[in-house]
N, CA, C and O atoms as CSV, one atom per row, in Angstrom:
chain,resi,resn,atom,element,x,y,z
A,1,MET,N,N,48.006,20.776,24.146
A,1,MET,CA,C,49.064,20.431,24.979
A,1,MET,C,C,48.887,19.075,25.725
A,1,MET,O,O,47.781,19.006,26.260
A,2,ASP,N,N,49.409,18.346,25.846
A,2,ASP,CA,C,49.069,16.690,26.454
A,2,ASP,C,C,48.475,16.915,27.835
A,2,ASP,O,O,48.456,17.995,28.426
A,3,ALA,N,N,48.018,15.815,28.251
A,3,ALA,CA,C,47.190,16.180,29.802
A,3,ALA,C,C,47.483,14.989,30.601
A,3,ALA,O,O,47.384,13.901,30.033
A,4,THR,N,N,47.812,15.026,31.775
A,4,THR,CA,C,48.100,13.611,33.062
A,4,THR,C,C,46.951,12.751,33.054
A,4,THR,O,O,45.873,13.227,32.697
A,5,PRO,N,N,47.047,11.403,33.440
A,5,PRO,CA,C,45.836,11.107,33.762
A,5,PRO,C,C,45.049,11.746,34.826
A,5,PRO,O,O,43.830,11.683,34.664
A,6,GLU,N,N,45.510,12.395,35.965
A,6,GLU,CA,C,44.939,13.165,36.751
A,6,GLU,C,C,44.240,13.946,36.281
A,6,GLU,O,O,43.053,13.858,36.594
A,7,GLN,N,N,44.621,14.956,35.409
A,7,GLN,CA,C,43.897,16.325,34.867
A,7,GLN,C,C,43.122,15.852,34.032
A,7,GLN,O,O,42.289,16.732,33.812
A,8,VAL,N,N,42.835,14.679,33.236
A,8,VAL,CA,C,41.718,14.114,32.284
A,8,VAL,C,C,40.569,13.790,33.562
A,8,VAL,O,O,39.417,14.224,33.589
A,9,ALA,N,N,41.182,12.958,34.542
A,9,ALA,CA,C,39.983,12.541,35.350
A,9,ALA,C,C,39.404,13.477,36.104
A,9,ALA,O,O,38.206,13.385,36.372
A,10,ARG,N,N,40.219,14.579,36.586
A,10,ARG,CA,C,39.279,15.800,37.299
A,10,ARG,C,C,38.492,16.621,36.490
A,10,ARG,O,O,37.552,17.308,36.889
A,11,ARG,N,N,39.031,16.506,34.971
A,11,ARG,CA,C,38.004,17.431,34.093
A,11,ARG,C,C,36.777,16.574,33.554
A,11,ARG,O,O,35.767,17.042,33.028
A,12,LEU,N,N,37.015,15.414,33.752
A,12,LEU,CA,C,35.492,14.106,33.545
A,12,LEU,C,C,34.694,13.845,34.934
A,12,LEU,O,O,33.639,13.215,35.008
A,13,GLY,N,N,35.369,14.427,35.997
A,13,GLY,CA,C,34.599,14.064,37.409
A,13,GLY,C,C,34.849,12.322,37.765
A,13,GLY,O,O,33.927,11.700,38.292
A,14,THR,N,N,36.016,11.704,37.463
A,14,THR,CA,C,36.064,10.392,37.598
A,14,THR,C,C,37.301,10.274,38.240
A,14,THR,O,O,37.984,11.215,38.645
A,15,SER,N,N,37.624,8.808,38.336
A,15,SER,CA,C,38.990,8.699,38.699
A,15,SER,C,C,40.595,8.245,37.571
A,15,SER,O,O,40.644,7.935,36.381
A,16,ARG,N,N,41.384,8.351,38.309
A,16,ARG,CA,C,42.675,8.168,37.371
A,16,ARG,C,C,42.783,6.494,36.939
A,16,ARG,O,O,43.516,5.961,36.105
A,17,ARG,N,N,41.747,5.892,37.856
A,17,ARG,CA,C,42.080,4.291,37.593
A,17,ARG,C,C,41.146,4.165,36.513
A,17,ARG,O,O,41.508,3.549,35.511
A,18,ARG,N,N,40.033,4.643,36.569
A,18,ARG,CA,C,38.982,4.720,35.304
A,18,ARG,C,C,39.387,5.079,33.695
A,18,ARG,O,O,38.980,4.671,32.607
A,19,VAL,N,N,40.466,6.120,34.157
A,19,VAL,CA,C,40.844,6.818,32.588
A,19,VAL,C,C,41.869,6.204,32.188
A,19,VAL,O,O,42.168,6.413,31.012
A,20,VAL,N,N,42.730,5.282,32.961
A,20,VAL,CA,C,43.800,4.792,32.316
A,20,VAL,C,C,43.307,3.129,31.887
A,20,VAL,O,O,44.022,2.504,31.104
A,21,SER,N,N,42.119,2.523,32.428
A,21,SER,CA,C,41.683,1.505,32.275
A,21,SER,C,C,40.814,1.707,31.103
A,21,SER,O,O,40.826,0.772,30.301
A,22,ALA,N,N,39.927,2.894,30.768
A,22,ALA,CA,C,39.454,3.088,29.428
A,22,ALA,C,C,40.422,3.138,28.284
A,22,ALA,O,O,40.221,2.567,27.212
A,23,ALA,N,N,41.553,3.900,28.589
A,23,ALA,CA,C,42.389,4.349,27.695
A,23,ALA,C,C,43.177,3.210,27.211
A,23,ALA,O,O,43.450,3.269,26.013
A,24,ARG,N,N,43.652,2.085,27.917
A,24,ARG,CA,C,43.831,0.884,27.461
A,24,ARG,C,C,43.092,0.323,26.453
A,24,ARG,O,O,43.502,0.032,25.330
A,25,ARG,N,N,41.714,0.146,27.005
A,25,ARG,CA,C,40.455,-0.670,26.276
A,25,ARG,C,C,40.456,0.240,24.776
A,25,ARG,O,O,40.334,-0.413,23.739
A,26,LEU,N,N,40.574,1.513,24.701
A,26,LEU,CA,C,40.096,2.205,23.375
A,26,LEU,C,C,41.485,2.096,22.938
A,26,LEU,O,O,41.410,1.789,21.749
A,27,GLY,N,N,42.827,2.194,23.304
A,27,GLY,CA,C,43.761,1.898,22.713
A,27,GLY,C,C,44.380,3.547,22.534
A,27,GLY,O,O,45.219,3.706,21.648
A,28,VAL,N,N,44.021,4.593,23.257
A,28,VAL,CA,C,44.397,5.747,23.383
A,28,VAL,C,C,45.324,6.294,24.502
A,28,VAL,O,O,45.465,5.888,25.655
A,29,GLY,N,N,46.073,7.590,23.681
A,29,GLY,CA,C,47.148,7.774,25.021
A,29,GLY,C,C,48.417,7.530,24.726
A,29,GLY,O,O,48.496,6.859,23.697
A,30,ARG,N,N,49.350,7.770,25.153
A,30,ARG,CA,C,50.649,6.999,25.310
A,30,ARG,C,C,51.302,7.299,26.342
A,30,ARG,O,O,51.060,8.320,26.986
A,31,VAL,N,N,52.323,6.364,26.683
A,31,VAL,CA,C,53.142,6.107,27.642
A,31,VAL,C,C,54.605,6.762,27.471
A,31,VAL,O,O,55.394,6.184,26.724
A,32,ALA,N,N,55.013,7.972,28.147
A,32,ALA,CA,C,56.298,8.845,28.087
A,32,ALA,C,C,56.568,9.020,29.473
A,32,ALA,O,O,55.894,9.470,30.399
A,33,GLY,N,N,58.077,8.411,29.366
A,33,GLY,CA,C,58.468,8.918,30.658
A,33,GLY,C,C,57.707,8.281,31.873
A,33,GLY,O,O,57.203,8.844,32.845
A,34,GLY,N,N,57.766,6.909,31.537
A,34,GLY,CA,C,57.116,6.194,32.869
A,34,GLY,C,C,55.458,6.444,32.951
A,34,GLY,O,O,54.713,5.533,33.314
A,35,GLY,N,N,54.972,7.730,32.588
A,35,GLY,CA,C,53.603,7.832,32.850
A,35,GLY,C,C,52.887,7.956,31.307
A,35,GLY,O,O,53.352,7.898,30.168
A,36,TRP,N,N,51.222,8.199,31.975
A,36,TRP,CA,C,50.290,8.336,30.617
A,36,TRP,C,C,50.449,9.800,30.100
A,36,TRP,O,O,50.784,10.676,30.897
A,37,LEU,N,N,50.252,10.045,28.982
A,37,LEU,CA,C,49.675,11.509,28.421
A,37,LEU,C,C,48.975,11.164,27.310
A,37,LEU,O,O,49.115,10.242,26.506
A,38,PHE,N,N,47.912,12.386,27.431
A,38,PHE,CA,C,46.671,12.392,26.651
A,38,PHE,C,C,46.608,13.513,25.915
A,38,PHE,O,O,46.596,14.563,26.558
A,39,SER,N,N,46.555,13.600,24.437
A,39,SER,CA,C,46.266,14.508,23.418
A,39,SER,C,C,44.821,14.823,23.705
A,39,SER,O,O,44.099,13.957,24.197
A,40,PRO,N,N,44.341,16.098,23.401
A,40,PRO,CA,C,43.060,16.625,23.299
A,40,PRO,C,C,42.039,15.466,22.511
A,40,PRO,O,O,40.899,15.129,22.830
A,41,GLU,N,N,42.755,15.068,21.549
A,41,GLU,CA,C,42.000,14.100,20.783
A,41,GLU,C,C,41.379,12.582,21.616
A,41,GLU,O,O,40.345,11.922,21.517
A,42,ASP,N,N,42.645,12.486,22.457
A,42,ASP,CA,C,42.622,11.146,23.444
A,42,ASP,C,C,41.472,11.593,24.442
A,42,ASP,O,O,40.600,10.769,24.719
A,43,GLU,N,N,41.437,12.749,24.943
A,43,GLU,CA,C,40.655,13.179,25.793
A,43,GLU,C,C,39.197,13.162,25.617
A,43,GLU,O,O,38.335,12.857,26.442
A,44,ASP,N,N,39.038,13.648,24.061
A,44,ASP,CA,C,37.534,13.507,23.297
A,44,ASP,C,C,37.245,12.335,23.423
A,44,ASP,O,O,36.125,12.173,23.908
A,45,ALA,N,N,37.934,11.198,23.127
A,45,ALA,CA,C,37.696,9.760,23.276
A,45,ALA,C,C,37.471,9.355,24.226
A,45,ALA,O,O,36.660,8.429,24.236
A,46,LEU,N,N,38.021,9.790,25.456
A,46,LEU,CA,C,37.766,9.335,26.913
A,46,LEU,C,C,36.369,9.596,27.037
A,46,LEU,O,O,35.488,8.761,27.244
A,47,ARG,N,N,36.210,11.147,26.856
A,47,ARG,CA,C,34.898,11.637,27.466
A,47,ARG,C,C,33.551,11.072,26.309
A,47,ARG,O,O,32.403,11.417,26.588
A,48,ALA,N,N,33.721,10.487,25.449
A,48,ALA,CA,C,32.624,10.001,24.842
A,48,ALA,C,C,32.645,8.495,25.416
A,48,ALA,O,O,31.588,7.878,25.286
A,49,GLU,N,N,33.722,7.829,26.038
A,49,GLU,CA,C,33.753,6.871,26.550
A,49,GLU,C,C,32.869,6.582,27.677
A,49,GLU,O,O,31.943,5.774,27.741
A,50,LEU,N,N,33.420,7.554,28.730
A,50,LEU,CA,C,33.359,7.611,30.029
A,50,LEU,C,C,32.156,8.527,30.540
A,50,LEU,O,O,31.658,8.206,31.619
A,51,GLY,N,N,31.676,9.563,29.915
A,51,GLY,CA,C,30.695,10.740,30.170
A,51,GLY,C,C,31.605,11.569,30.953
A,51,GLY,O,O,32.796,11.310,31.121
A,52,VAL,N,N,30.905,12.710,31.483
A,52,VAL,CA,C,31.210,13.430,32.455
A,52,VAL,C,C,30.605,13.513,33.638
A,52,VAL,O,O,29.381,13.470,33.521
A,53,ASP,N,N,30.984,13.616,34.721
A,53,ASP,CA,C,30.200,13.666,36.275
A,53,ASP,C,C,30.782,14.812,36.683
A,53,ASP,O,O,31.999,14.968,36.585
A,54,ALA,N,N,30.029,15.672,37.152
A,54,ALA,CA,C,30.240,16.788,37.927
A,54,ALA,C,C,30.614,16.681,39.279
A,54,ALA,O,O,31.027,17.615,39.966
A,55,GLY,N,N,30.450,15.455,39.663
A,55,GLY,CA,C,30.475,15.480,41.242
A,55,GLY,C,C,29.533,16.178,42.000
A,55,GLY,O,O,28.626,16.723,41.370
A,56,GLY,N,N,29.552,16.282,43.257
A,56,GLY,CA,C,28.311,16.940,44.073
A,56,GLY,C,C,28.221,16.134,45.410
A,56,GLY,O,O,29.030,15.335,45.882
A,57,PRO,N,N,27.030,16.556,45.883
A,57,PRO,CA,C,26.990,15.977,47.276
A,57,PRO,C,C,26.034,14.696,47.254
A,57,PRO,O,O,25.613,14.311,48.344
A,58,LEU,N,N,25.642,13.977,46.051
A,58,LEU,CA,C,25.268,12.907,45.829
A,58,LEU,C,C,26.224,11.815,44.827
A,58,LEU,O,O,27.038,12.129,43.960
A,59,PRO,N,N,25.855,10.584,45.233
A,59,PRO,CA,C,27.023,9.706,44.431
A,59,PRO,C,C,26.894,9.941,42.852
A,59,PRO,O,O,25.942,10.551,42.366
A,60,ARG,N,N,27.767,9.490,42.224
A,60,ARG,CA,C,27.862,9.611,40.892
A,60,ARG,C,C,26.359,8.861,40.044
A,60,ARG,O,O,25.641,9.409,39.208
A,61,SER,N,N,26.285,7.996,40.398
A,61,SER,CA,C,25.382,7.155,39.627
A,61,SER,C,C,23.996,7.893,40.254
A,61,SER,O,O,23.097,7.655,39.447
A,62,GLN,N,N,23.544,8.587,41.225
A,62,GLN,CA,C,22.683,9.473,41.720
A,62,GLN,C,C,22.581,10.755,40.888
A,62,GLN,O,O,21.494,11.180,40.497
A,63,MET,N,N,23.787,11.375,40.621
A,63,MET,CA,C,23.670,12.552,40.068
A,63,MET,C,C,23.528,12.362,38.501
A,63,MET,O,O,23.054,13.316,37.884
A,64,ARG,N,N,23.971,10.976,37.639
A,64,ARG,CA,C,23.503,10.740,36.464
A,64,ARG,C,C,22.063,10.591,36.120
A,64,ARG,O,O,21.429,11.004,35.150
A,65,VAL,N,N,21.749,9.976,37.040
A,65,VAL,CA,C,20.036,9.632,37.075
A,65,VAL,C,C,19.174,10.877,37.343
A,65,VAL,O,O,18.025,10.862,36.901
A,66,LEU,N,N,19.539,11.779,37.912
A,66,LEU,CA,C,18.898,12.893,38.299
A,66,LEU,C,C,18.896,13.960,36.991
A,66,LEU,O,O,17.925,14.548,36.515
A,67,ALA,N,N,20.053,14.003,36.646
A,67,ALA,CA,C,20.498,14.859,35.254
A,67,ALA,C,C,19.558,14.263,34.065
A,67,ALA,O,O,18.908,14.983,33.307
A,68,GLU,N,N,19.578,12.972,34.019
A,68,GLU,CA,C,18.792,12.412,32.860
A,68,GLU,C,C,17.010,13.062,33.025
A,68,GLU,O,O,16.308,13.813,32.348
A,69,LEU,N,N,16.852,12.375,34.157
A,69,LEU,CA,C,15.339,12.969,34.408
A,69,LEU,C,C,14.803,14.338,34.141
A,69,LEU,O,O,13.851,14.720,33.459
A,70,SER,N,N,15.859,15.094,35.017
A,70,SER,CA,C,15.798,16.539,34.518
A,70,SER,C,C,15.684,17.129,32.869
A,70,SER,O,O,15.177,18.203,32.546
A,71,LEU,N,N,16.229,16.231,32.049
A,71,LEU,CA,C,15.705,16.681,30.961
A,71,LEU,C,C,14.481,16.202,30.236
A,71,LEU,O,O,13.993,16.733,29.239
A,72,ARG,N,N,14.049,15.142,30.856
A,72,ARG,CA,C,12.824,14.873,30.093
A,72,ARG,C,C,11.365,14.980,31.279
A,72,ARG,O,O,11.075,14.263,32.237
A,73,PRO,N,N,10.685,16.190,30.698
A,73,PRO,CA,C,9.418,16.350,30.903
A,73,PRO,C,C,8.385,15.165,31.308
A,73,PRO,O,O,7.714,15.336,32.326
A,74,ARG,N,N,8.244,14.099,30.637
A,74,ARG,CA,C,7.560,13.094,30.711
A,74,ARG,C,C,8.193,11.973,31.632
A,74,ARG,O,O,7.666,10.875,31.809
A,75,GLY,N,N,9.263,12.340,32.137
A,75,GLY,CA,C,9.592,11.245,32.821
A,75,GLY,C,C,10.590,10.101,32.548
A,75,GLY,O,O,11.501,10.421,31.784
A,76,LEU,N,N,10.612,8.817,33.017
A,76,LEU,CA,C,10.885,7.689,32.352
A,76,LEU,C,C,9.905,6.701,33.234
A,76,LEU,O,O,9.394,7.008,34.312
A,77,VAL,N,N,9.738,5.308,32.464
A,77,VAL,CA,C,8.490,4.616,33.049
A,77,VAL,C,C,9.128,3.558,34.260
A,77,VAL,O,O,8.483,2.999,35.147
A,78,SER,N,N,10.585,3.477,34.001
A,78,SER,CA,C,11.036,2.438,35.053
A,78,SER,C,C,12.597,2.521,35.409
A,78,SER,O,O,13.325,3.170,34.658
A,79,ALA,N,N,13.079,1.940,36.430
A,79,ALA,CA,C,14.915,2.086,36.452
A,79,ALA,C,C,15.359,1.558,35.131
A,79,ALA,O,O,16.217,2.145,34.471
A,80,ARG,N,N,14.732,0.351,34.700
A,80,ARG,CA,C,15.642,-0.234,33.377
A,80,ARG,C,C,15.634,0.982,32.626
A,80,ARG,O,O,16.789,1.271,32.315
A,81,ALA,N,N,14.840,1.765,32.233
A,81,ALA,CA,C,14.723,2.718,31.410
A,81,ALA,C,C,15.489,3.789,31.563
A,81,ALA,O,O,16.043,4.382,30.637
A,82,VAL,N,N,15.557,4.112,32.875
A,82,VAL,CA,C,16.593,4.698,33.706
A,82,VAL,C,C,18.048,4.390,33.268
A,82,VAL,O,O,18.723,5.306,32.799
A,83,ALA,N,N,18.537,3.208,33.392
A,83,ALA,CA,C,19.677,2.817,33.600
A,83,ALA,C,C,20.112,2.639,31.728
A,83,ALA,O,O,21.255,2.660,31.273
A,84,GLU,N,N,18.875,2.481,30.965
A,84,GLU,CA,C,19.501,2.738,29.490
A,84,GLU,C,C,19.834,4.402,29.381
A,84,GLU,O,O,20.925,4.868,29.053
A,85,ALA,N,N,18.908,4.996,29.653
A,85,ALA,CA,C,19.249,6.340,29.533
A,85,ALA,C,C,20.516,7.038,29.809
A,85,ALA,O,O,21.053,7.895,29.107
A,86,CYS,N,N,20.917,6.550,30.934
A,86,CYS,CA,C,22.185,6.892,31.964
A,86,CYS,C,C,23.367,6.317,31.680
A,86,CYS,O,O,24.428,6.860,31.986
A,87,GLY,N,N,23.285,4.910,30.934
A,87,GLY,CA,C,24.302,4.391,30.607
A,87,GLY,C,C,25.068,3.669,31.851
A,87,GLY,O,O,26.275,3.447,31.945
A,88,LEU,N,N,24.049,3.370,32.767
A,88,LEU,CA,C,24.370,2.790,33.903
A,88,LEU,C,C,23.851,1.304,34.129
A,88,LEU,O,O,22.809,0.896,33.616
A,89,ALA,N,N,24.607,0.592,34.881
A,89,ALA,CA,C,23.999,-1.365,34.706
A,89,ALA,C,C,22.376,-1.009,35.505
A,89,ALA,O,O,21.962,-0.007,36.089
A,90,PRO,N,N,21.974,-1.868,35.307
A,90,PRO,CA,C,20.320,-1.801,35.597
A,90,PRO,C,C,20.178,-1.942,37.272
A,90,PRO,O,O,19.248,-1.555,37.979
A,91,ALA,N,N,21.276,-2.550,37.615
A,91,ALA,CA,C,21.493,-3.111,39.474
A,91,ALA,C,C,21.685,-1.318,39.796
A,91,ALA,O,O,20.795,-0.778,40.453
A,92,THR,N,N,22.657,-0.626,39.389
A,92,THR,CA,C,23.132,0.499,39.944
A,92,THR,C,C,21.796,1.613,39.650
A,92,THR,O,O,21.554,2.500,40.469
A,93,ALA,N,N,21.108,1.471,38.588
A,93,ALA,CA,C,20.144,2.458,38.167
A,93,ALA,C,C,19.065,2.354,39.327
A,93,ALA,O,O,18.577,3.224,40.049
A,94,SER,N,N,18.878,1.074,39.258
A,94,SER,CA,C,17.622,0.763,40.088
A,94,SER,C,C,17.931,0.999,41.819
A,94,SER,O,O,16.968,1.126,42.575
A,95,ALA,N,N,19.298,1.042,42.329
A,95,ALA,CA,C,19.722,1.374,43.705
A,95,ALA,C,C,19.788,3.214,43.719
A,95,ALA,O,O,19.483,3.904,44.691
A,96,ALA,N,N,20.167,3.623,42.653
A,96,ALA,CA,C,20.183,5.055,42.540
A,96,ALA,C,C,18.707,5.624,42.683
A,96,ALA,O,O,18.421,6.623,43.344
A,97,VAL,N,N,17.795,4.826,41.954
A,97,VAL,CA,C,16.472,5.535,41.770
A,97,VAL,C,C,15.601,5.182,43.430
A,97,VAL,O,O,14.874,5.957,44.052
A,98,LYS,N,N,15.995,3.779,43.798
A,98,LYS,CA,C,15.542,3.834,45.237
A,98,LYS,C,C,15.951,4.923,46.365
A,98,LYS,O,O,15.192,5.438,47.186
A,99,SER,N,N,17.137,5.113,46.224
A,99,SER,CA,C,17.539,6.085,46.983
A,99,SER,C,C,17.032,7.617,46.566
A,99,SER,O,O,16.536,8.287,47.472
A,100,LEU,N,N,17.105,8.032,45.619
A,100,LEU,CA,C,16.510,9.141,45.164
A,100,LEU,C,C,15.209,9.621,45.592
A,100,LEU,O,O,14.908,10.737,46.016
A,101,LEU,N,N,14.294,8.315,45.361
A,101,LEU,CA,C,12.751,8.192,45.813
A,101,LEU,C,C,12.738,8.135,47.295
A,101,LEU,O,O,11.746,8.615,47.844
A,102,ALA,N,N,13.661,7.634,48.022
A,102,ALA,CA,C,13.555,7.713,49.158
A,102,ALA,C,C,13.817,9.033,50.116
A,102,ALA,O,O,13.415,9.293,51.250
A,103,ASP,N,N,14.662,9.765,49.188
A,103,ASP,CA,C,15.391,11.200,49.843
A,103,ASP,C,C,14.451,12.210,49.187
A,103,ASP,O,O,14.644,13.389,49.483
A,104,GLY,N,N,13.340,11.886,48.236
A,104,GLY,CA,C,12.728,12.760,47.606
A,104,GLY,C,C,12.895,13.609,46.529
A,104,GLY,O,O,12.192,14.574,46.230
A,105,PHE,N,N,14.052,13.107,45.868
A,105,PHE,CA,C,14.725,14.017,44.769
A,105,PHE,C,C,13.898,13.435,43.485
A,105,PHE,O,O,14.032,14.129,42.477
A,106,ILE,N,N,13.010,12.202,43.336
A,106,ILE,CA,C,12.421,11.716,42.428
A,106,ILE,C,C,11.158,11.432,43.092
A,106,ILE,O,O,10.930,10.958,44.205
A,107,VAL,N,N,10.278,11.884,42.029
A,107,VAL,CA,C,8.674,11.689,42.527
A,107,VAL,C,C,7.830,10.887,41.162
A,107,VAL,O,O,7.966,11.151,39.967
A,108,VAL,N,N,7.114,10.049,41.668
A,108,VAL,CA,C,6.315,9.239,40.761
A,108,VAL,C,C,5.024,9.888,40.254
A,108,VAL,O,O,4.234,10.197,41.147
A,109,ARG,N,N,4.646,10.160,38.968
A,109,ARG,CA,C,3.571,11.027,38.619
A,109,ARG,C,C,3.271,10.506,37.480
A,109,ARG,O,O,4.067,10.357,36.553
A,110,ASP,N,N,1.665,10.083,37.478
A,110,ASP,CA,C,1.532,9.518,36.077
A,110,ASP,C,C,1.891,8.299,35.764
A,110,ASP,O,O,1.569,7.886,34.650
A,111,GLY,N,N,2.513,7.584,36.513
A,111,GLY,CA,C,3.138,6.309,36.254
A,111,GLY,C,C,4.670,6.438,35.895
A,111,GLY,O,O,5.292,5.421,35.588
A,112,ALA,N,N,5.305,7.707,35.927
A,112,ALA,CA,C,6.480,7.709,35.418
A,112,ALA,C,C,7.365,8.291,36.528
A,112,ALA,O,O,6.832,8.879,37.469
A,113,LEU,N,N,8.819,8.139,36.449
A,113,LEU,CA,C,9.518,8.808,37.530
A,113,LEU,C,C,9.981,10.140,36.921
A,113,LEU,O,O,10.275,10.280,35.734
A,114,HIS,N,N,10.014,11.069,37.820
A,114,HIS,CA,C,10.358,12.305,37.390
A,114,HIS,C,C,11.189,13.294,38.517
A,114,HIS,O,O,10.796,13.485,39.668
A,115,ALA,N,N,12.404,13.866,37.928
A,115,ALA,CA,C,12.941,14.763,39.240
A,115,ALA,C,C,12.166,15.942,39.634
A,115,ALA,O,O,11.672,16.744,38.842
A,116,ASP,N,N,12.080,16.001,41.137
A,116,ASP,CA,C,11.452,16.674,41.967
A,116,ASP,C,C,12.154,17.780,41.905
A,116,ASP,O,O,13.172,17.862,42.593
A,117,VAL,N,N,11.694,19.024,40.938
A,117,VAL,CA,C,12.290,20.414,41.071
A,117,VAL,C,C,11.678,21.262,41.913
A,117,VAL,O,O,11.875,22.452,41.664
A,118,LEU,N,N,10.947,20.995,42.900
A,118,LEU,CA,C,10.526,21.748,44.023
A,118,LEU,C,C,11.318,21.173,45.333
A,118,LEU,O,O,11.111,21.731,46.410
A,119,HIS,N,N,12.131,20.179,45.268
A,119,HIS,CA,C,12.841,19.575,46.262
A,119,HIS,C,C,13.593,20.543,46.892
A,119,HIS,O,O,14.256,21.302,46.186
A,120,PRO,N,N,13.619,20.689,48.442
A,120,PRO,CA,C,14.873,22.114,48.778
A,120,PRO,C,C,16.055,22.355,48.243
A,120,PRO,O,O,16.552,23.470,48.092
A,121,ARG,N,N,16.562,21.242,47.925
A,121,ARG,CA,C,18.156,21.295,47.589
A,121,ARG,C,C,18.126,21.227,45.825
A,121,ARG,O,O,19.117,20.924,45.160
A,122,TRP,N,N,17.000,21.518,45.338
A,122,TRP,CA,C,17.230,21.440,43.514
A,122,TRP,C,C,17.887,22.395,42.912
A,122,TRP,O,O,18.323,22.176,41.782
A,123,LEU,N,N,18.122,23.811,43.616
A,123,LEU,CA,C,18.803,24.998,43.318
A,123,LEU,C,C,20.270,24.428,43.414
A,123,LEU,O,O,21.038,24.619,42.471
A,124,GLU,N,N,20.640,23.794,44.432
A,124,GLU,CA,C,21.810,23.812,44.788
A,124,GLU,C,C,22.585,22.501,43.840
A,124,GLU,O,O,23.805,22.387,43.720
A,125,LEU,N,N,21.738,21.741,43.332
A,125,LEU,CA,C,22.064,20.537,42.281
A,125,LEU,C,C,22.193,21.216,40.926
A,125,LEU,O,O,23.263,21.294,40.322
A,126,ARG,N,N,20.903,21.758,40.438
A,126,ARG,CA,C,20.926,22.082,39.161
A,126,ARG,C,C,21.839,22.574,38.370
A,126,ARG,O,O,21.766,22.276,37.178
A,127,PRO,N,N,22.949,23.468,38.846
A,127,PRO,CA,C,24.294,23.919,37.883
A,127,PRO,C,C,25.001,22.519,37.901
A,127,PRO,O,O,25.369,22.144,36.787
A,128,LEU,N,N,25.228,21.788,38.805
A,128,LEU,CA,C,26.008,20.685,38.870
A,128,LEU,C,C,25.460,19.333,37.880
A,128,LEU,O,O,26.215,18.527,37.335
A,129,LEU,N,N,24.225,19.327,37.824
A,129,LEU,CA,C,23.230,18.568,37.026
A,129,LEU,C,C,23.395,18.709,35.637
A,129,LEU,O,O,23.368,17.787,34.821
A,130,ARG,N,N,23.643,20.422,35.302
A,130,ARG,CA,C,23.991,20.773,33.695
A,130,ARG,C,C,25.226,20.318,33.298
A,130,ARG,O,O,25.524,20.437,32.109
A,131,GLU,N,N,25.962,19.843,34.030
A,131,GLU,CA,C,27.422,19.718,33.244
A,131,GLU,C,C,27.797,17.875,33.059
A,131,GLU,O,O,28.787,17.378,32.522
A,132,VAL,N,N,26.581,17.144,33.733
A,132,VAL,CA,C,26.658,15.682,33.542
A,132,VAL,C,C,26.358,15.440,32.285
A,132,VAL,O,O,25.344,16.018,31.894
A,133,ARG,N,N,27.104,14.534,31.248
A,133,ARG,CA,C,26.761,14.010,30.301
A,133,ARG,C,C,27.101,12.248,30.098
A,133,ARG,O,O,28.224,11.772,29.927
A,134,PRO,N,N,26.041,11.620,30.157
A,134,PRO,CA,C,26.234,10.095,29.833
A,134,PRO,C,C,27.411,10.049,29.157
A,134,PRO,O,O,28.090,11.020,28.821
A,135,PRO,N,N,27.710,8.535,28.903
A,135,PRO,CA,C,28.629,8.018,27.991
A,135,PRO,C,C,27.976,8.098,26.555
A,135,PRO,O,O,26.781,7.838,26.416
A,136,GLU,N,N,28.603,8.385,25.718
A,136,GLU,CA,C,28.167,8.376,24.081
A,136,GLU,C,C,27.606,7.029,24.003
A,136,GLU,O,O,26.384,6.950,23.873
A,137,SER,N,N,28.295,5.957,24.060
A,137,SER,CA,C,27.919,4.466,23.970
A,137,SER,C,C,26.825,4.227,24.495
A,137,SER,O,O,26.048,3.477,23.904
A,138,ARG,N,N,26.481,4.783,25.714
A,138,ARG,CA,C,25.322,4.410,26.497
A,138,ARG,C,C,25.633,2.929,27.215
A,138,ARG,O,O,24.763,2.273,27.787
A,139,GLY,N,N,26.737,2.608,27.109
A,139,GLY,CA,C,26.698,1.190,27.474
A,139,GLY,C,C,26.460,1.034,29.056
A,139,GLY,O,O,26.361,1.980,29.838
A,140,MET,N,N,26.407,0.040,29.298
A,140,MET,CA,C,26.316,-0.189,30.869
A,140,MET,C,C,27.775,-0.038,31.791
A,140,MET,O,O,28.854,-0.497,31.418
A,141,GLU,N,N,27.585,0.597,32.882
A,141,GLU,CA,C,28.882,0.532,33.654
A,141,GLU,C,C,28.263,0.547,35.299
A,141,GLU,O,O,27.186,0.961,35.730
A,142,ALA,N,N,29.182,0.049,35.845
A,142,ALA,CA,C,29.147,0.112,37.215
A,142,ALA,C,C,29.182,1.386,37.993
A,142,ALA,O,O,29.872,2.239,37.435
A,143,ALA,N,N,28.768,1.675,38.852
A,143,ALA,CA,C,29.198,3.023,39.495
A,143,ALA,C,C,30.074,3.128,40.419
A,143,ALA,O,O,30.359,4.235,40.877
């Protein structure tokens, strides 16, 4: 069954505007009755392009950074490495890392950035972080 941009945006954890913009860029979806409609295949293409963001108490870029670091027991050595792994622009990733360091969600151990799984709010964030998926293209995007 075809989905509206609002439905796709809700499932991907993003905005209608980003969905429609990506649909135009990818050439997916169709306009019918004055509005966009997306098939399941179109939605898969959008998911690959945009990734999936779970929402939550932190900004989208910070959730992506924490999700990525939570999957890497050896951590990442720099904000630039985080940006590449998360599919974020370097400036966006750097700002997210600085904020997460200041709030104690990230710690530096052995010269690498690590998610602090002992943070008091970690249990609240963990289920949301499991839902986060970076774009498959891992291209740089603004938050």
